[in-house]
C-alpha positions in Angstrom: -23.5 126.2 78.1 -24.3 123.0 79.8 -24.7 122.9 83.6 -22.1 120.1 83.5 -19.4 122.6 82.6 -17.6 124.4 85.4 -14.2 125.9 86.0 -11.9 123.6 87.9 -12.1 125.1 91.3 -10.6 122.0 92.9 -8.3 121.3 90.1 -5.2 121.2 92.3 -6.6 118.4 94.4 -5.2 114.9 93.8 -7.4 112.6 91.8 -7.1 109.3 90.0 -4.4 108.5 87.6 -4.3 110.2 84.2 -5.7 108.3 81.3 -3.5 105.6 79.9 -2.8 107.6 76.7 -1.3 110.5 78.7 2.5 110.4 78.5 3.3 111.6 82.0 7.1 111.5 81.8 7.2 113.3 78.4 4.8 116.0 79.6 6.9 116.5 82.7 10.0 117.0 80.6 8.0 119.6 78.6 7.2 121.4 81.9 3.6 120.2 82.2 2.5 118.7 85.5 -0.1 116.1 84.4 -0.9 114.6 87.7 -4.4 115.3 89.0 -6.0 115.5 85.6 -8.0 113.0 83.6 -7.1 114.4 80.2 -4.6 116.9 78.7 -5.7 119.1 75.8 -3.5 121.1 73.5 -4.9 124.2 71.8 -3.3 125.4 68.7 -4.0 127.4 65.5 -2.8 130.2 63.3 -2.5 133.7 64.8 -5.7 135.8 64.8 -8.1 132.8 64.7 -9.7 133.5 68.1 -7.6 130.8 69.9 -7.2 133.0 73.0 -10.9 133.6 73.1 -11.6 129.9 73.1 -9.0 129.3 75.8 -10.6 132.0 78.0 -14.1 130.7 77.4 -13.2 127.2 78.5 -10.9 127.9 81.4 -12.3 131.2 82.8 -10.0 132.4 85.6 -8.3 129.1 86.2 -5.2 130.0 84.2 -1.4 130.1 84.8 1.2 131.7 82.6 4.9 130.8 82.5 7.6 130.0 80.0 8.4 126.8 78.3 11.5 125.2 79.8 14.6 126.7 78.2 12.6 129.1 76.1 11.5 132.7 76.2 8.1 131.7 74.7 5.2 132.1 77.1 3.1 129.1 78.1 -0.5 129.5 79.2 -2.3 126.6 81.1 -5.9 126.4 82.2 -8.4 124.0 83.5 -12.0 123.1 83.2 -14.4 120.3 84.3 -16.7 118.6 81.9 -18.9 115.5 82.3 -17.3 114.8 85.7 -13.8 114.8 84.2 -10.9 117.2 84.8 -9.2 118.6 81.8 -5.9 120.5 81.7 -5.6 122.8 78.7 -2.3 124.0 77.3 -2.4 127.0 74.9 0.3 126.6 72.4 1.9 129.5 70.5 0.0 130.7 67.5 1.8 129.3 64.4 1.3 128.8 60.7 3.1 125.5 60.5 4.9 122.8 62.4 8.0 122.8 60.2 10.1 124.4 63.0 11.4 127.5 61.3 10.9 129.4 64.5 11.0 128.8 68.3 7.2 129.1 68.4 6.8 126.4 65.8 9.3 124.1 67.5 7.5 124.4 70.8 4.1 123.6 69.2 5.5 120.7 67.3 7.3 119.2 70.2 4.3 119.3 72.5 2.0 117.6 70.0 4.6 115.1 68.9 6.2 114.2 72.2 3.7 115.4 74.8 1.1 113.3 73.1 -1.9 115.2 74.5 -5.2 113.3 74.8 -6.8 115.8 72.4 -5.4 118.5 70.2 -7.9 121.3 69.3 -6.9 123.0 66.0 -8.6 126.4 65.7 -9.4 127.4 62.1 -10.7 130.7 60.8 -13.9 129.9 58.8 -13.4 133.0 56.7 -9.9 131.9 55.6 -10.3 128.1 55.7 -7.9 127.3 52.9 -5.1 129.2 54.7 -5.7 127.3 58.0 -6.0 123.8 56.5 -2.2 123.6 56.0 -1.6 123.5 59.8 -4.6 121.2 60.3 -3.2 118.7 57.9 0.2 118.9 59.6 -1.3 118.2 62.9 -3.2 115.2 61.5 0.1 113.8 60.3 1.2 113.7 63.9 -1.9 112.7 65.9 -5.2 111.1 65.3 -6.7 112.6 68.5 -7.8 115.9 67.1 -10.8 118.2 66.9 -11.2 121.2 64.5 -12.8 124.3 66.0 -14.2 126.1 63.0 -14.2 129.6 64.6 -15.5 132.9 63.4 -18.4 131.2 61.7 -20.5 134.3 62.2 -18.2 136.4 60.2 -18.1 133.8 57.5 -21.9 133.9 57.2 -21.9 137.7 57.2 -19.5 137.5 54.2 -21.6 135.0 52.4 -19.3 132.1 53.0 -20.8 128.7 53.7 -18.9 125.8 55.1 -20.3 122.3 55.1 -18.8 121.2 58.4 -20.2 117.6 58.0 -18.5 117.2 54.7 -15.3 118.7 56.1 -15.4 116.3 59.1 -15.7 113.4 56.7 -12.8 114.6 54.6 -10.6 115.3 57.6 -11.7 112.2 59.6 -12.0 114.2 62.8 -14.8 116.2 64.4 -15.4 119.7 63.1 -17.3 122.1 65.3 -18.6 125.4 63.8 -18.5 128.2 66.5 -18.2 131.8 67.3 -16.3 131.8 70.6 -16.8 135.5 71.3 -20.5 135.0 71.2 -20.4 131.7 73.1 -21.8 129.8 70.0 -20.6 126.3 69.7 -18.6 126.2 73.0 -20.8 123.4 74.4 -20.5 121.4 71.2 -16.7 121.8 71.2 -16.5 120.5 74.8 -18.6 117.5 73.9 -16.4 116.7 70.9 -13.3 117.0 73.0 -14.8 114.7 75.6 -15.8 112.1 73.0 -12.3 112.1 71.4 -10.6 111.9 74.7 -12.7 108.9 75.8 -12.5 107.2 72.4 -16.2 107.5 71.8 -15.5 109.2 68.5 -13.4 106.9 66.2 -11.2 109.4 64.4 -9.7 108.5 61.0 -7.5 111.4 60.1 -6.7 112.1 56.5 -3.0 111.8 55.7 -1.2 112.5 52.5 -0.2 109.5 50.6 2.7 110.0 48.3 2.4 108.6 44.8 6.1 108.1 44.4 6.7 104.5 45.4 10.4 105.1 45.9 9.6 107.9 48.4 7.2 105.8 50.3 9.7 103.0 50.5 12.4 105.4 51.7 10.1 106.8 54.4 9.1 103.4 55.6 12.7 102.1 55.7 14.0 105.2 57.6 11.0 105.2 60.0 11.8 101.5 60.9 15.4 102.4 61.6 14.4 105.4 63.7 12.1 103.2 65.8 14.9 100.8 66.3 17.6 103.4 67.1 15.5 105.7 69.3 13.4 103.8 71.7 9.9 105.1 72.3 10.0 107.6 69.5 6.4 108.5 68.6 5.4 108.9 65.0 8.7 107.9 63.4 7.1 108.3 60.0 6.7 112.0 60.5 10.3 112.4 61.8 11.5 110.4 58.8 9.7 112.7 56.4 11.3 115.7 58.1 14.7 114.1 57.8 14.2 113.4 54.1 13.1 117.0 53.6 16.3 118.3 55.2 14.7 119.8 58.3 17.9 121.1 60.0 16.3 121.2 63.5 15.2 117.6 63.2 18.6 116.5 61.7 20.5 118.2 64.5 18.2 116.9 67.3 18.2 113.3 66.0 22.0 113.4 65.6 22.7 114.6 69.2 19.8 112.8 70.8 18.0 115.9 72.0 15.0 115.8 69.6 12.4 118.0 71.3 14.7 118.4 74.3 13.4 115.0 75.4 16.2 112.8 74.3 19.2 111.7 76.3 22.8 111.5 75.3 22.6 107.7 74.9 19.9 108.1 72.2 22.1 109.9 69.8 21.7 108.5 66.3 24.3 108.2 63.5 22.5 109.6 60.5 24.9 107.9 58.1 23.8 104.6 59.5 20.2 105.6 58.9 21.0 106.5 55.3 20.5 110.2 55.8 23.2 112.8 55.0 
């Protein structure tokens, strides 16, 4: 590991303002104190992909465990320094999707969608890549500031599985870092990729699904425009519009009462009938 990497021993000290992309007010509402950090990093992935090992490798003993506001779901935060910058890392619950069929999924979705971290690391199991790409694609629908940590690459090799990480990075439009976190392999490369994305040195172009149905695309665009007008500051209205059209009950309920992601206020309640949604 590079000598530039160290645990954030003085992380609590006040430093310069956060990067401009860090949504301080939204992070505060989500229970994250973003002051004193240069960048905020979200860590997410399917269960049993080695996500906790990566979290521990990067943050060492600089960790704090609590609960998400209003939830019984545990929240782990850590810190590390890299390239003279201070990073706060938030370990999100392990989840298979962001479709909000469980509290864990709702927490993970809300943090990436509303907290708008500077970088989201998606941990994928190299031995079961096809199973992990579903979550990866969902994350890329929400944010373009992502890095894929292709973990357990040593087990993949042992089982005769070869992954062309360069081709995968081209296809996904974000950095892909092969690694074996438990052996320390690829950790430095992951940190470099996170730093590059956080600073904008790596121009990401995330792959997003384009629907062939022109009527569907028109409906999504129209509903997204109305959402942006009705709910000031709503990030990624297109993603929310898609969830509404798919009948996501949690999104419908939250948009209707103005508490989407527990970040709305009573004066942002939306009349779904006016938006053309039932």
